[in-house]
C-alpha positions as CSV (number, residue, x, y, z in Angstrom):
1,M,41.0,75.7,5.1
2,I,39.5,72.3,5.9
3,Y,42.9,71.3,7.3
4,I,42.8,74.1,9.9
5,C,39.2,73.1,10.8
6,D,40.3,69.5,11.3
7,N,43.1,70.5,13.6
8,N,40.8,72.7,15.7
9,I,38.4,69.7,16.0
10,K,41.2,67.4,16.9
11,G,42.5,69.8,19.5
12,F,39.1,70.3,21.0
13,I,38.6,66.5,21.2
14,M,42.0,66.0,22.7
15,N,41.4,68.7,25.4
16,K,38.1,67.0,26.3
17,I,39.8,63.6,26.6
18,V,42.6,65.0,28.7
19,L,40.1,66.8,31.0
20,A,37.9,63.6,31.3
21,T,41.0,61.5,32.1
22,I,42.1,63.9,34.9
23,L,38.6,64.0,36.4
24,V,38.3,60.2,36.4
25,S,41.7,59.8,38.0
26,L,40.9,62.3,40.7
27,L,37.6,60.6,41.5
28,G,39.3,57.2,41.5
29,V,42.0,58.3,43.9
30,S,39.6,59.7,46.4
31,T,37.4,56.6,46.5
32,L,40.3,54.2,46.7
33,S,42.0,55.9,49.6
34,A,41.2,54.7,53.1
35,D,39.8,57.1,55.5
36,S,39.7,57.0,59.3
37,K,36.6,59.1,59.5
38,R,34.8,56.6,57.3
39,G,36.1,53.9,59.6
40,Q,34.7,55.8,62.6
41,K,31.3,56.0,60.8
42,F,31.4,52.3,60.0
43,Y,32.1,51.5,63.7
44,L,29.3,53.8,64.9
45,K,26.8,52.4,62.4
46,K,27.7,48.7,62.2
47,L,29.5,47.8,65.4
48,K,27.3,49.4,68.1
49,V,26.8,45.8,69.2
50,C,30.3,45.9,70.6
51,K,28.9,47.5,73.7
52,K,27.7,44.0,74.7
53,D,31.4,43.1,74.8
54,G,32.2,45.9,77.2
55,L,33.4,48.4,74.6
56,K,31.9,51.7,75.5
57,N,32.8,53.3,72.2
58,G,35.0,53.2,69.1
59,A,37.9,54.8,71.1
60,V,38.0,51.9,73.5
61,F,37.9,49.5,70.5
62,A,40.8,51.3,68.8
63,T,43.0,51.6,72.0
64,K,43.0,47.9,72.5
65,H,46.4,47.9,70.7
66,S,49.2,50.2,69.8
67,R,49.9,51.3,66.2
68,Q,52.7,48.7,65.9
69,E,50.4,45.9,67.0
70,W,47.6,47.0,64.6
71,M,50.2,47.1,61.7
72,A,51.3,43.6,62.7
73,F,47.8,42.2,62.6
74,K,47.2,43.8,59.2
75,R,50.6,42.6,57.8
76,E,49.8,39.0,59.0
77,G,46.3,39.1,57.5
78,Q,44.8,38.8,61.0
79,I,43.1,42.2,61.4
80,S,39.5,40.9,61.0
81,N,40.2,38.0,63.4
82,E,41.5,40.4,66.0
83,W,38.5,42.6,65.6
84,K,36.3,39.6,66.2
85,T,38.3,38.6,69.3
86,I,37.8,42.1,70.7
87,C,34.2,42.3,69.7
88,P,32.7,38.8,69.4
89,H,29.1,40.2,69.1
90,G,30.2,42.0,66.0
91,S,31.6,38.9,64.2
92,K,28.8,38.7,61.7
93,K,29.2,42.4,60.7
94,I,32.9,42.0,60.5
95,D,32.7,38.9,58.3
96,K,30.4,40.9,55.9
97,M,32.8,43.9,55.6
98,K,33.8,45.1,52.1
99,D,37.5,45.7,51.4
100,K,37.0,49.5,51.6
101,D,35.4,49.1,55.0
102,I,38.2,47.0,56.3
103,K,40.7,49.6,55.0
104,N,38.7,52.4,56.6
105,L,38.3,50.7,59.9
106,Y,42.0,49.8,60.0
107,D,42.8,53.5,59.4
108,F,40.5,54.4,62.3
109,V,42.0,51.9,64.8
110,W,45.6,52.8,63.7
111,K,45.0,56.5,64.0
112,Y,43.4,56.2,67.4
113,A,45.5,53.3,68.8
114,S,46.7,53.4,72.4
115,D,49.7,55.3,71.3
116,G,47.9,57.4,68.7
117,E,45.6,60.4,68.7
118,S,42.6,60.9,71.0
119,P,39.3,60.7,69.2
120,S,36.3,62.7,69.9
121,C,33.8,60.0,68.8
122,G,31.3,57.6,70.1
């Protein structure tokens, strides 16, 4: 009888472990993936100063290049430098960007590039 009880406890614990593993992996995937909406929010919150450089809004910032050009800057490790070229007044904010912010802003500029979708953002 103790043997049956031990199996039930082991099964219960295993189920909890499996469930916890699934939850952690789902949360991890959602936080690691880049997001154009978060990139848009980053632009709106941190790069408003780009208006001083003649950029009316994030759409103008994103349409400075095509998707292929944005991909090339990223592949060459020059994405941040290009953003600073487009928006010199935002250089300090760009230099302080976290990796997740860089990925999100990249997703934003790629999605709304000159040959991409039309954003409805500021």
